[in-house]
N, C-alpha and C positions, 0 to 999 in steps of 0.2 A: 471484310467486305462489305461496303455501303450498300444504304438502299437507294434508289432513284424515285424521286417522285414527280408527278408531270401534274402541273394547275392549268387546265385550257379557259382560254378566256375565249368566248366567240367574236365572232369583229362583228362592228359596232356597237358590244355592250357597254353604253354610254357611261353609266353606273360603275361597273367595274374598272373602268377606264380612269375615273374620277377618284377611284379609290386609290388605284394603283401610284396615279400622282400625289395624295397626300400619302398615301403610307410608305410607298416602295422608293417610289423615285424623291421625294420631298423626305421621307424617312420621319422618325417621330421620336419626340427628346424621352430621354430614360422619366424624366418626373410625372410624363401622363401614364405612362405604363405600372410606376411603382407602385401606385395606390391598387391594383389588381392583382399584383403577385405577391407569392409566397419568396418571404426571405431569403430560403435557401435557390430560391430560380432569381431572385434579385441581384445578388451577390455576383451569381452566374454572368447575368446580363453584362453586369459593370466589369467585371471581369474580361467577359471578350470583347466588347465595346468601346469600352474607357468611357471619355466621356462623348462621345460621338453620339448621333441619333441613328435610332435603329430600324431595319427594313422589316414591316410586318406585314402577313397576310392569312388571311383565312377560310374556312371552309363551311360552309352548313352542316350541321349536326344531324346527319341520319345514321341512319344503321350500316349502311355502306362505306361512307365519309368513316364512321369512327373505326371501324375494322382496319382502317389502312393507317388511320392516324394515331391506333393504339402501336402501331408497328414503328412510327416515327421514330426515329432515336438521334440522339445529338453528333452530331457530323456526316447524316446524310445530305444527299445531294439534292437540290430541287430545280427544277426548270417552270417557270412562267412562261405558256406558248398563247400567241394570241393567232388565231387563226393558221396558217400555215408558217408563221416564225416563230421562231425562239425569241422570246424579249429579252429574257435574263436570266441568270445561272447563280447558284450561291449554294449556303448551305445551313442546316438547320441550326441552331445555336441554342435554342430551349423550344419548348411547346407548352399550353394549358388549354383547359377547357374554361370559357370564361364569357359569359353573356354580356356583364356590365363592361368588361373590356371593347369589346363587341361594339355594343353601344357607344360606348366613347369614341371609337375608333370609327366607326363606319354607318354612322346616321343613315336612316333611309333617305333618299334624294326626293321620294315621291310623298313621302309624309304618310302613307299605309303602314298598318302595321303586318310585318311578316319576318318569317323568322331569320335571324343574325347568322352571323359567320362565326360562331363561337366557337370552332376548333381553329384555335390561334397558333400561329408559329413564327416563331423570330429567324431572320433572316440575317447570316455573317458572309462576310466576302460577297455581297451583292454588285456583279455585276452586265450589264446592258449589252447586250452583241446583235441584236437583230439577222440571226444566221435562220435560213430554212431548215423548217422540223425535216425535210425530208434528209438531210445527214446525219439527224442522229438515227432517225429510221435506218438509216444504211448500216450505222455504226455497231446498230442491235439486232442485225436481222429482220426489222420489220418492214412491207412494204410501205413503197414510196408515201402514197395514197392515204397512209392509216388518219384514221378519223377519229381524233380523242375526245373524251366527253368529261368534264368536270375533272376530279379530284381521282388521277391513278396512280399506278405506280409499276415499275419494272417486273417482271417474274425472273424468279430465281434463276431461273435457266439460262434466260437471256444477260442476266448480269454475270454467270461463272463464264460462260462464252467472251464476255467481253473482256472483264479480267483478265481470262487466261490470256488473251491477244495483246493490251493494253495497258498501258500505266496509269492515266490521270485523267477522267475525263474534261475537267477545266481547261485543263492544257490543249488537251485536244480538240475541242470547239473551240479555244481561241485559237489558234493553230488556223483551222480551217476558215474561221471568219479571216483572219488576215492572208488567207492562198496559200500557206504554207503547205509541207507534206508532211502526213505525222507516220510515225512509227513502230514497231511492232515491236515487245519485251524481247530478247534473246532469251533462249532456253537457259534455264538455273545453272546447269551445268557450265555457259559460255563465259560467266564470271566468280565460278567458287577459284580457277585457277589463277586469276589474274595475270595474266600474261606478257602484260609489257612491264611489269615491274623486274629493270634490269639497272636499277640505281639505287642508292642508299645516300638520304641526306647526310650532310656534314654534322658535327657538333653545332652548335651555337655556341660563337665568343660568348664572354658576356656582356660588352658594351654594346655587341649587336643583338644580345635580347631583349637590354632594355631599349633599346628603342622599339624592336620588334612588340613587346609590352605596351608602349606608348602609343605606336600604330594602333595595336587592338582596341586599347582603352577609345581613341576617337573616335574608334567607327562604331564603338559601342554606344558613346555619349550619344553621336549622332545621331544612331540608329533610335534610341528613345525618344531624342528631341524630334526627329519626326515621326512619334506615335506611334513606331514598329516594337515588337515584342524583341529583344536579344538574346543571343544566346552565345556564348564561347564554351569550347571543351572545360569539362570539370577540373581538370588539372590545372588547367590555367584560373580558375575563376579564384581561388584563394589570394593568387599573386596579382591579381589586377586590384582587389578589395584593398588588402594591403598598402600598395605601391597608389594608388588613385581614389583609393576611398570608393570606389564603385562595384555595389552590390544588387544593382535593378536588373538579376537574369531573369528569363522566362524558369518557373521554376522546374519543370518538365520540358523537354526539347518536343518529345514526341504530341505532345499536347495535340489530337486533331490533324496528326499527318499518317496518310497510306504510305509514305516513301518508305524503304526499307533504313531507319535509323543510324545504324551503324554504319551506312555510307556517309553520314550527314552531321554528324553531334560529334566529330573531332575538328571539323574544319573552323578555322581563326575565329571569324564572327561570321554569325547568322542574324539576317532580319527575318520576323515571319510574324504571322497573324496567327488567331487559332487554330485556323486550317489550311495553313498557306505558305510555302516560303516566299518572301518579296525579294532577298538578295543573299547572297553568299558571296565570303571573300578571304582569299589565301593570301596569309603576307608572307613576300620572301625578301628578306633584309639582305641574306647573304647565303642562305643554305640553298640549294639547286633548287632553281624554279621547275623543277621535272617535280620535284615531290609534291606541289599544290595543285600540277594539272592534276597527275595521278589521282587525286579525292574527287577532282571535277570529273577525272573517266571515270572510277568507277561508279560516282552516281548518276551519270549519265547510260554507262550498263545499265542500272538497274532502272530506270527513270528518264527513256528517250524522248520523252515528249516534253520535259523540261521548258520553261518559255521564262523562269525569272533568272535576271543575270547573274554571271558569277564573275569576278571579280579578282585578278591576278596583282596585288597591290605591292611594290618593288621601288628602291630608290629608282631616280631619271637614270642613271648611267647604267641601269641593268633593264631597260627596255631591249636593246638589241637581244639580250640572250633570252627574255620572253618572248620576242618573234622566232627566233633561232628553235625554238622549244615546239612551239606549235605548230611550226611546218612539218614537226618528225612524223613520218607515214602513220605511225601507231593513231598516233590524237587527230589526224586528218582523217583516218579510218571511221572513227567514232564520232567526227564532226564537232569536236572542240572546239577546233578552229574556229567556227562560226557561232561560238557560244561564249567561249570567254573572251575578255576587255580587258585591255592592259589599263592602269588605275597609278599614277606615281603618286609616293609622297609627298611631293610637291602640290599637287594637284588636291590633295588631303586636306593638307595644312590650308592651301588656299580658301577650300570650302568651309571649315571650320573659323577662319579668320573673319571669313565674310558674313556668315549666319552669327555669328558669334551664339548668344543667349536666344536669337529669334524663336520665337513658339509656332510662326508658319512660313510655310514654301521650303522648305526642306521633305527631300523626298529622295527615292530611286532612280527619279529621274535625273534629278542634281549630278547625280555620280554616275550615273549612262551618258552625261551630256561631257562629262569633263574627263570621261577615259576614253579608249581609242582600239578599234577594232583590228589587231597586229598581225593575224591568224590570217585573214581572206585577202588573196592571192587573185 
């Protein structure tokens, strides 16, 4: 269970907002940070952020703050709150105590000598959100006019109550910002029985298996091109390396994720960051469309508030079959028809041809734009 830390900025605090602009919104190049961090932390930051600049924030080194800082772990949730608004949410990618780095990043604007922000944390998956803090208070059972002070954390009993009811804070806050409803996780027994499995996929003929593998490779290759970590099932990785000389898979699928891994790790292609899934692809060349949708159904049952796109990738002639399956009552009951999009082989090839070896511009949004929401009637 992740800790959740709240960092409060009083309205009108000009110094804090200038620092926010400098090291959160604009972020910081790794080269400025590297001289002040140990090699182990430096390697971890490069693993998480690659060549991208890093969001950094800090707190005063007081006894109360140090107690909370010592409990902070990699993967914990962070929210920056200004006044009555959540400005940003993200995850802890690493931390250190460093007066020299604090001086490098946050020079005193008034020129006088005061204590620095020496308790420093690096923030992954940072996203500005501008959501009323009252929404967070309702989720965790606080009074809606709760007044924060400085650097605080959510008590364990409130965390336990939240995670007994919901799956993912990030997805829930984004859904609330977008005006969508949120769902509670079902009781564990509700998905142990796997009640909607009533078909078995057919064996894949050799020629179709070859085309399936090629499409996997294209999606993996373009995922890396888009700056994502990528994953394919363990059983497929050796064949992809042998056939296409591709081996740039994430070392461990589960790294940083809260979702139950067994429901995701056998999806054909997953794009992810260290603490978040960005897209999932099931390729259905000739097997039952139903088999791919079942994986997405399993995932939706254990993580009903997922907001990343899920794609069924299939040849153009199978488009109507995808539509038929998405309208099944069992999938509509779970809301799969609202989450899963159809992406044709032809459009995948078109995206690959257009971007070629380009190092910029390719993203999940490109695939979303080239896909269709067939199941919404």
